[in-house]
N, C-alpha and C positions, 0 to 999 in steps of 0.2 A: 803232065796233066792231060787227061783225056778230053777229047772235043766236047763230050756231053757235059762234063763237069764245068769246063770253061763257059759253056753256054748258060748255066744256072748261076754263075757268080754274081752278075749284075743284079739279078732278082733278089739274091740273098743279101747283098749289100744294102739294097733299097729297104728291104724288110728290117734290117738291123737299124738303119737310120730312123725309120718310122717308130720302131719300138723305143729307141733312145728318145726321140722327140716326145712321145707319149709319156714316158717315164719322167722326163724333165718337167713336162707341163703339169703332171699330177703330183710331183714331189712337193711335200709341205714346205711352204716358205715362212719365214719369220713374219709375225704380225706386227705391222707398224703401230706403235703406241706412243702416247704422250706421257712423259714421266716428270715427277717432282721429287724433291729431296726432303727427307725428314729434317726439320730445323728446330731451332729454339728461338724464343722471343716472347714479348709480352702478349698477354691475352686478356680480353674482357668478355664477360657474359652479361647480356642485357636482355631486358624485356621491354617490349615497345608496343605502343598503341596510340590511337588519336586521343587528344585532350582538348580542353578548352580553357580559356582564361576567364576569371571572374573576380570581381571586387570582393575582398575578404569579408567586409562588414557592410551589407546593404541594408539600409533602413527604408521600410516600406511605409509610406504615409497613407493612412486609410481614413475614411469618413468616420468621425467620432459619434455621430448621431444620424438619423434619417434626415435628409435635407436636399435642397436644390443647389448643386454645384455651379457657380459661375464659371465662365470660360477661363481656363488656365492661361495666364500670360507668360509664364516662364516656359522655357524650352530645354530639351536635352542638351547638356553641356553648359548651361548657365550656372555660375557659382552662387552659392547660398551660404548664409551665416546661421549656425545653429542657435535657436532660441530668439532670433531677431527677424530673419527674412520671412515675410509673408508670401507664400507661394500660391495661395488661392483663398477663396471665401465660400462659405456654405451658409445658405439662406434657409429659413423654414420652408417646408413643403407647402405649396398653395393648396387651398381647399378644393375638394372635388366638386364636379357639377351635380346639381340637384335634379333628380327625376321628379315626375309629377307626385308620386306618393310621398316621397321624402319632403318635398316642399310643403305639401298639405299638412303633413304631420308637424313640420317646423312652424308653420303659421298657427296651428292649433296650440302649440306650446307657448308661442309669443302671446297669444290672446289670453291663455290661462295665466301667464306671468303678469300681464297687464291687470287682469281682474284681481289677482292676489295683491298687487301693489295698490290698487284703489282701495281694497279692504283695509290694507295696512295704513293708508292715509286716513281713512275714516276712524280707525281705532286710535291713531295718533291725535286726531282732533278731539275725540272724546276724552282721552287721557289729559290733554292740554286743558280742556275746560274743567275737568275735575280738579286739576292741579290749581287752576286759578281760583276756583271756589274754596279749596282748602287753604290756600294762602290768605284769602280774604277773611275766612272764619278765624284763622290763627291770629290775624292782626286784631280783630274785634275782641277775641278772648283775652289777648295780652293787655288791651286798654281797660277792659272790665276788671281784670285782676288788680290793676293799680288802684282802682277805686273800691276794691274789696267787694264788688258786686257778684263775683262768681268765685268758686273755690279753685284751689290750685289743681285739683284733679280734673276739672273741666278743661283747664288750659292744657294739661298734658295730653287729654284725649284729642284736642284740637291739633296739637303738635304731631301726634301719631297719625292722625288723618292726613295731615300735610305731607309727612314723610312717605306714607303709603301711596298717595297720589303722585308724588314726585318719582317714586320708583316705577310706578305703572307708566308714567310719561316716558321715562328713559327706556323702559322695555318696548313700548310702542315705537319709539324713535329708532331703536336698533332693529326691530322687526321690519320697519319700512326700508331701512338701508339694505337689509338681507334680501328683501323682495325686489329692490332695484338691481342688485347684482344678479338675481335670478332672471330678471328681464333682460339684462345685457347678455347673459349666457344664452338665453333663448334666441335673441336676435342674431347672436354670432352663428347660430346653426344655419342661418339663411345667407351667409356671405358667399357670393359667387367668386370664382377664380379671378375674374376681371376686376373685382372690387378690392381684392386683398392688398394689392400694391398701392392703390390710391387712397383707401380709407384708413389704413393702418400702417404704422411705421414698421418696416421690415429690418430687424437688426440681425446681421449676419455673424457667423463665427469665423474668425480668421484662422487659416491654416498655416501654422508656423513650422519652418524646417527644424526637424529634431536635432540635426547634427550639421556641422560645417562640411562643405564638400561641393560636389557638383550634381546636378540633376542627371541621372543616368538614363531614365526613360519616363515619359508621361503616359500613363495607362488610360486616363480619362482627360481629354483636352477640351472637348466641347461642353457646353452647358447641358447638364442632364440631372435627373433625379437619382439619388444614390441611397442604398440602404446602409445601415450601420455596418461598418467593417469592410466596405467595398474599397479595394486598393485604388489609389489615385495616382501615385507616382513613386519612384524609387530614387533614393539619394544615397551617395557614397563618395568615397575618395578614389578616383580612377588610378591614382599612383600606387594604391595599396592593393596590388594585384597578386593573385595566386593562380596556379594551374591545377586543374582537376583532371585526372586520367582515370577513366573507367576500365580497369584491368579485369580480365577474367580471373576467377578465384584461384585457378592453378598457378597463374603468374603472381598474383598478389601475395601469396604465402612466401614467395622468395624475396619480397621487398621488405626492407626495414627502415625505420626512421634514421635519417642522416645519410642514406645512400645518395650518391651523386647522380645527376641526371643531365641529359643533353636535350635541348629543345631545337627541333628542326622544322622546316616547312612553315615558318612563321611569317613569311613574306619579305623578310629582309635578307641581307647577305651574312653569311657565316652562321655559326651555331651559337645558341645561348646556353648558359649553364644555370642549373638549379639544383635544389637539394630537397629530398623527401622530408616533409614536416610531420606528416601523419598518414597512417594507414587506418582508415575508418574501421571500426570493429564489427560492422554489420554489412552484409552484402544485400543485393537486390537482384530481381529477375529482369532481364532485358531481352527483347526480341531482336535478333540480328537482321541484316538485310535479306538474308536467305530464309527468314521465318523460323530460325532455330532459337529456342529458349536458352539463354546463357545466364550464368550467375556472375554478376559483376561486383567489383568492390571499388569505391572511390579512394584514390590515392592523391593526397594534397601536396603540392610542391611550391617552394618559394624560390624566386630568382636570386641568384647569387652574384650576377653581373651588375655593374653600375646601372642606375636607372636610365642614363643617357643611351645605353645600348638597346634597351627595349621600350623606350618612351612612345613609340608609335603604336604599340599594342594596346588595345583597350578591352573593356569588358565583353566577353562572349566571342572572342576570336578563336579559330581552330588552329591547332598546332599538332605536331607529332612529338611524342614523348618517348625517350629512350633512357631507361633506368639501369644503371650499372649495379648488378647484384653480386658479381664476383669479379675479382681482378688479381692478376699475378704478373710481376715484372719479367719472369722468365720461366718458360715451360718447354717441354718437348712436344711439338705439335705436328699434326698431319692434316693435309687438306681434307675437308668432309667429302669432296668430290671423288676421293680415292676409296672411300669406305663403302662397304656393302654388308648386308646381313648374311651371316653363315651360321645356320642353326640358331642357337639362342644368343649368339655373341656377334661381334663385329670382326671383319677381316679385311685385308688388303692384298693386292698382288705386288710382292716385292720382285725386283729385277736382280737376279743373281746368275752370272755366267751366261747371259744372253737368253735366259728363260724366266718365265713367270712362275713365281713360287707363292702358293696360297699361304698367307701368314695370318693366323688369328691374332687379334690385338685386344687389349683391355684399355678402355678409355675412361677419362674422368669428365671434367667440364667440356662443353662444346658450345659453339655459336654457329652462325650461318656460314662461316668461312673455314674455321679450323677446329680441331678437337685435341684435347690433351691426351697424350699417349702415356699410359702407366706401365704397360708390359707389351712385349712383342716386337718392338723396333728400337733401333739405336740411331743416334745422331748420324746423319750423312746417308742413311740407307735410301736407295732410290725405289720409288713406288709408282705404280701406274695410276694415272688419273683418268676418270671417265672410262673404265674398262668396258669393252664391247663384249658381245656374247661369243666372239671368236677367241677370246682370251680364256684359257683354262689352266689349271695347275700343270706345269711342265711345258707349256706351249713356248715355242721359240718366238722371241719378240725382237723387234728392231726399234730402238729408241728414235722417235721422230724428232723430238726437240725437248730440251730441258726447260720446263716451265717454272722451276724453282730451284733453289740451291739449298 
Protein backbone atom coordinates (compact mmCIF):
# COMPACT_ATOMS: atom_id res chain seq x y z
CA UNK A 1 0.00 0.00 0.00
CA UNK A 2 1.43 3.32 -1.05
CA UNK A 3 2.01 6.02 1.49
CA UNK A 4 -0.48 8.37 -0.20
CA UNK A 5 -3.27 5.76 -0.01
CA UNK A 6 -2.47 5.03 3.64
CA UNK A 7 -2.81 8.76 4.34
CA UNK A 8 -6.40 8.92 2.94
CA UNK A 9 -7.74 5.78 4.68
CA UNK A 10 -8.77 7.51 7.96
CA UNK A 11 -10.70 10.16 6.05
CA UNK A 12 -12.50 7.50 4.01
CA UNK A 13 -13.38 5.55 7.15
CA UNK A 14 -14.77 8.64 8.83
CA UNK A 15 -16.83 9.44 5.73
CA UNK A 16 -18.29 5.95 5.65
CA UNK A 17 -19.20 6.18 9.32
CA UNK A 18 -20.93 9.54 8.78
CA UNK A 19 -22.85 8.16 5.79
CA UNK A 20 -23.89 5.09 7.80
CA UNK A 21 -25.01 7.30 10.70
CA UNK A 22 -27.07 9.51 8.39
CA UNK A 23 -28.62 6.50 6.70
CA UNK A 24 -29.51 5.00 10.05
CA UNK A 25 -31.02 8.25 11.34
CA UNK A 26 -33.18 8.73 8.27
CA UNK A 27 -34.17 5.10 7.89
CA UNK A 28 -38.01 4.72 8.41
CA UNK A 29 -38.79 3.36 11.87
CA UNK A 30 -41.94 1.53 12.86
CA UNK A 31 -44.65 3.89 14.13
CA UNK A 32 -45.66 3.09 17.73
CA UNK A 33 -49.43 2.53 17.85
CA UNK A 34 -52.12 1.45 20.30
CA UNK A 35 -54.02 -1.61 19.20
CA UNK A 36 -57.22 -3.37 20.12
CA UNK A 37 -58.76 -6.65 19.08
CA UNK A 38 -62.00 -7.21 17.23
CA UNK A 39 -64.23 -8.92 19.78
CA UNK A 40 -67.74 -10.18 20.33
CA UNK A 41 -70.14 -9.22 23.09
CA UNK A 42 -73.46 -7.60 23.95
CA UNK A 43 -74.32 -4.18 22.57
CA UNK A 44 -76.95 -1.52 23.23
CA UNK A 45 -77.87 1.52 21.17
CA UNK A 46 -79.43 4.32 23.17
CA UNK A 47 -80.69 7.86 22.70
CA UNK A 48 -80.31 10.20 25.63
CA UNK A 49 -81.31 13.67 26.69
CA UNK A 50 -82.34 15.62 29.73
CA UNK A 51 -85.78 15.01 31.17
CA UNK A 52 -87.91 16.16 34.05
CA UNK A 53 -90.35 14.49 36.38
CA UNK A 54 -93.98 15.54 36.70
CA UNK A 55 -97.15 14.34 38.35
CA UNK A 56 -99.19 12.50 35.73
CA UNK A 57 -102.55 14.05 36.60
CA UNK A 58 -102.35 17.62 37.92
CA UNK A 59 -105.62 19.33 38.80
CA UNK A 60 -105.51 23.11 38.64
CA UNK A 61 -107.96 24.87 40.93
CA UNK A 62 -109.12 28.18 39.41
CA UNK A 63 -111.44 31.00 40.43
CA UNK A 64 -115.00 29.99 39.38
CA UNK A 65 -116.18 33.63 39.28
CA UNK A 66 -114.76 37.12 39.70
CA UNK A 67 -114.09 37.65 43.39
CA UNK A 68 -111.76 38.57 46.22
CA UNK A 69 -109.63 35.64 47.31
CA UNK A 70 -108.89 35.45 51.02
CA UNK A 71 -105.38 34.46 52.04
CA UNK A 72 -104.70 30.80 51.35
CA UNK A 73 -103.92 28.93 54.55
CA UNK A 74 -102.79 25.64 52.97
CA UNK A 75 -99.23 25.23 51.75
CA UNK A 76 -97.39 23.09 49.23
CA UNK A 77 -97.17 19.54 50.56
CA UNK A 78 -100.36 19.65 52.64
CA UNK A 79 -102.68 16.66 52.16
CA UNK A 80 -106.23 17.31 50.97
CA UNK A 81 -109.34 15.15 50.53
CA UNK A 82 -111.22 15.47 47.28
CA UNK A 83 -114.73 16.92 47.64
CA UNK A 84 -114.26 17.69 51.35
CA UNK A 85 -111.18 19.80 52.07
CA UNK A 86 -111.77 23.56 51.77
CA UNK A 87 -108.53 25.10 50.53
CA UNK A 88 -109.69 28.71 50.20
CA UNK A 89 -112.60 31.12 50.11
CA UNK A 90 -113.71 33.58 47.45
CA UNK A 91 -115.70 36.66 48.48
CA UNK A 92 -117.66 39.07 46.26
CA UNK A 93 -115.64 41.94 44.85
CA UNK A 94 -115.98 45.16 46.88
CA UNK A 95 -117.64 48.10 45.06
CA UNK A 96 -115.39 50.67 43.45
CA UNK A 97 -114.89 54.23 44.71
CA UNK A 98 -117.30 56.91 43.42
CA UNK A 99 -115.97 60.01 41.72
CA UNK A 100 -117.85 63.32 41.89
CA UNK A 101 -119.81 62.82 38.70
CA UNK A 102 -120.78 59.24 39.50
CA UNK A 103 -121.88 60.19 43.02
CA UNK A 104 -123.98 63.10 41.69
CA UNK A 105 -125.65 60.80 39.19
CA UNK A 106 -126.28 58.19 41.91
CA UNK A 107 -127.84 60.81 44.22
CA UNK A 108 -130.13 61.97 41.39
CA UNK A 109 -131.23 58.38 40.79
CA UNK A 110 -131.99 57.97 44.52
CA UNK A 111 -134.07 61.18 44.59
CA UNK A 112 -135.97 60.06 41.50
CA UNK A 113 -136.66 56.68 43.12
CA UNK A 114 -137.85 58.39 46.31
CA UNK A 115 -140.24 60.61 44.33
CA UNK A 116 -141.59 57.59 42.45
CA UNK A 117 -142.12 55.81 45.77
CA UNK A 118 -144.01 58.82 47.18
CA UNK A 119 -146.23 58.82 44.09
CA UNK A 120 -146.88 55.09 44.55
CA UNK A 121 -147.81 55.70 48.20
CA UNK A 122 -150.31 58.36 47.17
CA UNK A 123 -151.78 56.06 44.53
CA UNK A 124 -152.05 53.29 47.13
CA UNK A 125 -153.89 55.61 49.53
CA UNK A 126 -156.35 56.63 46.78
CA UNK A 127 -156.98 52.99 45.87
CA UNK A 128 -157.45 52.17 49.55
CA UNK A 129 -160.05 54.93 49.96
CA UNK A 130 -161.92 53.81 46.84
CA UNK A 131 -161.87 50.21 48.10
CA UNK A 132 -163.33 51.32 51.46
CA UNK A 133 -166.10 53.27 49.75
CA UNK A 134 -166.91 50.35 47.42
CA UNK A 135 -167.06 47.98 50.40
CA UNK A 136 -169.46 50.30 52.26
CA UNK A 137 -171.65 50.71 49.16
CA UNK A 138 -171.78 46.94 48.66
CA UNK A 139 -172.82 46.45 52.27
CA UNK A 140 -175.74 48.96 51.92
CA UNK A 141 -176.87 47.41 48.64
CA UNK A 142 -176.93 43.97 50.25
CA UNK A 143 -179.16 45.21 53.12
CA UNK A 144 -181.53 47.04 50.76
CA UNK A 145 -181.88 43.93 48.60
CA UNK A 146 -183.14 41.95 51.58
CA UNK A 147 -185.96 44.49 52.07
CA UNK A 148 -186.58 44.46 48.30
CA UNK A 149 -185.85 48.22 48.14
CA UNK A 150 -183.45 47.83 45.17
CA UNK A 151 -183.13 45.39 42.36
CA UNK A 152 -180.66 42.56 42.09
CA UNK A 153 -178.96 44.38 39.18
CA UNK A 154 -178.04 47.29 41.45
CA UNK A 155 -176.49 44.85 43.94
CA UNK A 156 -174.41 43.25 41.19
CA UNK A 157 -173.19 46.67 40.04
CA UNK A 158 -172.09 47.40 43.62
CA UNK A 159 -170.28 44.02 43.72
CA UNK A 160 -168.49 44.87 40.43
CA UNK A 161 -167.45 48.26 41.76
CA UNK A 162 -166.03 46.58 44.91
CA UNK A 163 -164.08 43.99 42.90
CA UNK A 164 -162.66 46.70 40.62
CA UNK A 165 -161.60 48.85 43.59
CA UNK A 166 -159.98 45.83 45.25
CA UNK A 167 -158.01 45.03 42.08
CA UNK A 168 -156.83 48.64 41.82
CA UNK A 169 -155.77 48.50 45.47
CA UNK A 170 -153.73 45.34 44.91
CA UNK A 171 -152.17 46.93 41.81
CA UNK A 172 -151.21 50.07 43.72
CA UNK A 173 -149.79 47.93 46.55
CA UNK A 174 -147.61 45.94 44.13
CA UNK A 175 -146.49 49.15 42.41
CA UNK A 176 -145.40 50.57 45.76
CA UNK A 177 -143.37 47.44 46.48
CA UNK A 178 -141.66 47.70 43.06
CA UNK A 179 -140.79 51.37 43.72
CA UNK A 180 -139.30 50.40 47.09
CA UNK A 181 -137.08 47.84 45.33
CA UNK A 182 -136.07 50.52 42.81
CA UNK A 183 -135.15 52.79 45.70
CA UNK A 184 -133.01 50.05 47.30
CA UNK A 185 -131.25 49.51 43.98
CA UNK A 186 -130.60 53.25 43.61
CA UNK A 187 -129.20 53.48 47.15
CA UNK A 188 -126.94 50.48 46.42
CA UNK A 189 -125.20 52.55 43.73
CA UNK A 190 -123.87 54.81 46.50
CA UNK A 191 -122.26 52.06 48.61
CA UNK A 192 -118.58 52.81 49.27
CA UNK A 193 -115.94 50.03 49.60
CA UNK A 194 -115.58 50.77 53.33
CA UNK A 195 -119.31 50.21 53.86
CA UNK A 196 -119.56 46.93 51.92
CA UNK A 197 -118.30 44.76 54.76
CA UNK A 198 -120.10 46.48 57.62
CA UNK A 199 -123.53 47.19 56.13
CA UNK A 200 -124.06 43.98 54.19
CA UNK A 201 -123.39 40.34 54.92
CA UNK A 202 -120.55 39.02 52.73
CA UNK A 203 -121.20 35.39 51.82
CA UNK A 204 -118.15 33.70 50.32
CA UNK A 205 -117.73 30.73 47.99
CA UNK A 206 -115.66 27.91 49.52
CA UNK A 207 -113.01 26.44 47.24
CA UNK A 208 -113.05 22.64 47.60
CA UNK A 209 -110.20 20.35 46.54
CA UNK A 210 -111.30 18.49 43.39
CA UNK A 211 -109.28 15.33 44.14
CA UNK A 212 -107.46 13.69 47.00
CA UNK A 213 -103.71 14.16 47.10
CA UNK A 214 -101.33 16.93 48.07
CA UNK A 215 -101.00 20.59 47.22
CA UNK A 216 -98.16 20.76 44.70
CA UNK A 217 -97.86 24.53 44.45
CA UNK A 218 -99.85 27.58 45.51
CA UNK A 219 -100.00 30.11 42.68
CA UNK A 220 -101.92 32.82 44.60
CA UNK A 221 -101.27 32.81 48.34
CA UNK A 222 -101.99 36.39 49.43
CA UNK A 223 -105.41 38.02 49.42
CA UNK A 224 -106.12 39.46 46.00
CA UNK A 225 -108.86 40.16 43.49
CA UNK A 226 -109.07 37.51 40.78
CA UNK A 227 -110.81 37.25 37.45
CA UNK A 228 -112.78 34.19 36.44
CA UNK A 229 -110.46 31.31 35.50
CA UNK A 230 -107.35 32.63 37.29
CA UNK A 231 -105.28 29.63 38.53
CA UNK A 232 -105.03 29.47 42.33
CA UNK A 233 -103.23 26.20 43.11
CA UNK A 234 -102.28 22.79 41.69
CA UNK A 235 -103.22 19.52 43.38
CA UNK A 236 -102.08 16.00 42.55
CA UNK A 237 -100.63 12.76 43.87
CA UNK A 238 -96.81 13.16 44.08
CA UNK A 239 -96.37 9.38 44.07
CA UNK A 240 -97.92 9.12 40.62
CA UNK A 241 -94.87 10.38 38.77
CA UNK A 242 -93.78 10.16 35.16
CA UNK A 243 -90.70 11.35 33.32
CA UNK A 244 -90.93 13.63 30.29
CA UNK A 245 -87.96 13.65 27.91
CA UNK A 246 -87.92 16.23 25.12
CA UNK A 247 -86.05 14.32 22.40
CA UNK A 248 -85.07 15.84 19.09
CA UNK A 249 -87.26 14.46 16.32
CA UNK A 250 -84.39 12.47 14.72
CA UNK A 251 -84.02 10.49 17.95
CA UNK A 252 -87.74 10.29 18.72
CA UNK A 253 -88.46 8.29 15.55
CA UNK A 254 -86.19 5.52 16.89
CA UNK A 255 -88.15 5.19 20.13
CA UNK A 256 -91.16 2.89 20.49
CA UNK A 257 -93.65 2.28 23.26
CA UNK A 258 -92.35 -0.35 25.67
CA UNK A 259 -88.64 0.44 25.16
CA UNK A 260 -86.56 0.15 28.33
CA UNK A 261 -84.89 3.25 29.71
CA UNK A 262 -82.30 4.14 32.33
CA UNK A 263 -82.59 7.21 34.55
CA UNK A 264 -79.34 8.76 35.79
CA UNK A 265 -78.19 12.01 37.41
CA UNK A 266 -81.30 12.05 39.60
CA UNK A 267 -79.41 12.85 42.79
CA UNK A 268 -79.39 9.40 44.35
CA UNK A 269 -77.07 6.42 44.10
CA UNK A 270 -77.29 3.97 41.24
CA UNK A 271 -79.50 3.97 38.20
CA UNK A 272 -83.29 3.92 38.02
CA UNK A 273 -85.20 1.92 35.44
CA UNK A 274 -88.19 3.04 33.44
CA UNK A 275 -90.20 2.13 30.36
CA UNK A 276 -91.56 4.24 27.53
CA UNK A 277 -95.31 4.64 27.89
CA UNK A 278 -95.99 7.00 25.01
CA UNK A 279 -94.33 8.96 22.23
CA UNK A 280 -96.52 11.99 21.66
CA UNK A 281 -97.71 12.26 18.05
CA UNK A 282 -96.96 15.98 17.67
CA UNK A 283 -93.67 17.83 17.91
CA UNK A 284 -92.90 21.41 18.87
CA UNK A 285 -90.18 23.97 18.23
CA UNK A 286 -87.72 24.77 20.99
CA UNK A 287 -84.79 27.19 21.00
CA UNK A 288 -81.59 25.55 22.24
CA UNK A 289 -79.05 27.20 24.52
CA UNK A 290 -77.07 28.14 21.41
CA UNK A 291 -80.08 29.87 19.87
CA UNK A 292 -80.78 27.11 17.34
CA UNK A 293 -84.37 26.11 16.54
CA UNK A 294 -84.94 22.41 17.18
CA UNK A 295 -87.95 20.19 16.63
CA UNK A 296 -88.62 18.29 19.82
CA UNK A 297 -91.02 15.50 20.74
CA UNK A 298 -92.23 14.62 24.23
CA UNK A 299 -91.53 11.02 25.25
CA UNK A 300 -93.31 9.87 28.43
CA UNK A 301 -91.79 7.20 30.68
CA UNK A 302 -93.00 5.34 33.77
CA UNK A 303 -90.73 4.10 36.56
CA UNK A 304 -90.47 0.31 36.77
CA UNK A 305 -88.46 0.21 40.00
CA UNK A 306 -90.31 -0.01 43.34
CA UNK A 307 -91.47 3.35 44.66
CA UNK A 308 -89.06 3.06 47.59
CA UNK A 309 -86.16 3.47 45.14
CA UNK A 310 -87.30 6.83 43.82
CA UNK A 311 -89.44 8.18 46.69
CA UNK A 312 -87.16 11.21 47.13
CA UNK A 313 -87.93 12.46 43.61
CA UNK A 314 -90.81 14.90 43.32
CA UNK A 315 -92.56 16.95 40.65
CA UNK A 316 -90.31 19.05 38.39
CA UNK A 317 -86.93 17.36 39.11
CA UNK A 318 -84.25 17.23 36.39
CA UNK A 319 -82.88 13.83 35.35
CA UNK A 320 -80.95 12.30 32.46
CA UNK A 321 -82.84 9.77 30.35
CA UNK A 322 -81.17 7.05 28.29
CA UNK A 323 -83.59 4.98 26.18
CA UNK A 324 -82.49 1.64 24.71
CA UNK A 325 -83.65 1.56 21.07
CA UNK A 326 -81.70 -1.57 20.01
CA UNK A 327 -80.04 -4.42 21.86
CA UNK A 328 -78.19 -7.62 20.93
CA UNK A 329 -76.65 -10.23 23.24
CA UNK A 330 -73.72 -10.95 20.92
CA UNK A 331 -72.24 -9.11 17.93
CA UNK A 332 -68.86 -8.65 16.28
CA UNK A 333 -67.79 -5.18 17.36
CA UNK A 334 -64.95 -2.73 16.87
CA UNK A 335 -64.10 0.36 18.94
CA UNK A 336 -65.40 3.55 17.35
CA UNK A 337 -62.04 5.20 18.13
CA UNK A 338 -60.45 2.98 15.47
CA UNK A 339 -62.85 4.00 12.67
CA UNK A 340 -62.44 6.84 10.20
CA UNK A 341 -64.10 7.92 6.99
CA UNK A 342 -62.58 6.60 3.77
CA UNK A 343 -64.45 7.88 0.77
CA UNK A 344 -68.12 7.14 1.29
CA UNK A 345 -67.55 4.29 3.72
CA UNK A 346 -65.77 3.49 6.96
CA UNK A 347 -62.32 1.96 7.34
CA UNK A 348 -59.78 0.91 9.94
CA UNK A 349 -56.07 0.13 9.99
CA UNK A 350 -55.54 -3.58 10.65
CA UNK A 351 -52.13 -4.75 11.83
CA UNK A 352 -50.79 -7.61 9.68
CA UNK A 353 -47.15 -8.67 9.55
CA UNK A 354 -46.02 -5.60 11.46
CA UNK A 355 -47.60 -3.22 8.97
CA UNK A 356 -50.78 -1.13 8.89
CA UNK A 357 -53.25 -2.35 6.30
CA UNK A 358 -56.08 -0.03 5.24
CA UNK A 359 -59.22 -2.15 5.62
CA UNK A 360 -62.67 -0.89 4.49
CA UNK A 361 -65.48 -2.16 6.71
CA UNK A 362 -69.24 -2.23 6.67
CA UNK A 363 -70.94 -1.41 9.96
CA UNK A 364 -74.45 -1.78 11.34
CA UNK A 365 -75.55 -0.30 14.64
CA UNK A 366 -73.20 1.87 16.68
CA UNK A 367 -73.05 3.75 19.95
CA UNK A 368 -70.50 6.00 21.62
CA UNK A 369 -68.10 3.12 22.31
CA UNK A 370 -68.35 0.35 19.71
CA UNK A 371 -69.83 -0.35 16.30
CA UNK A 372 -71.31 -3.53 14.88
CA UNK A 373 -69.07 -4.99 12.12
CA UNK A 374 -70.94 -6.57 9.20
CA UNK A 375 -68.05 -7.06 6.74
CA UNK A 376 -64.33 -6.47 6.51
CA UNK A 377 -63.00 -7.91 9.79
CA UNK A 378 -62.92 -11.17 11.69
CA UNK A 379 -62.89 -12.05 15.33
CA UNK A 380 -59.41 -11.54 16.85
CA UNK A 381 -58.10 -9.13 14.17
CA UNK A 382 -55.89 -6.44 15.65
CA UNK A 383 -56.67 -2.87 14.68
CA UNK A 384 -55.12 0.49 15.46
CA UNK A 385 -57.04 2.81 17.74
CA UNK A 386 -56.61 6.54 17.51
CA UNK A 387 -54.48 6.32 14.35
CA UNK A 388 -52.27 9.39 13.87
CA UNK A 389 -51.42 11.09 10.59
CA UNK A 390 -48.10 9.17 10.58
CA UNK A 391 -49.98 5.93 9.96
CA UNK A 392 -50.67 5.13 6.31
CA UNK A 393 -51.46 2.03 4.32
CA UNK A 394 -48.35 -0.19 4.43
CA UNK A 395 -46.60 1.75 7.23
CA UNK A 396 -44.44 -0.30 9.56
CA UNK A 397 -45.93 -0.16 13.03
CA UNK A 398 -44.91 -1.22 16.47
CA UNK A 399 -47.64 -2.25 18.85
CA UNK A 400 -47.27 -0.16 21.97
CA UNK A 401 -49.82 -1.89 24.10
CA UNK A 402 -52.86 -4.06 23.70
CA UNK A 403 -55.91 -2.09 24.88
CA UNK A 404 -58.42 -4.79 24.13
CA UNK A 405 -58.64 -8.50 23.51
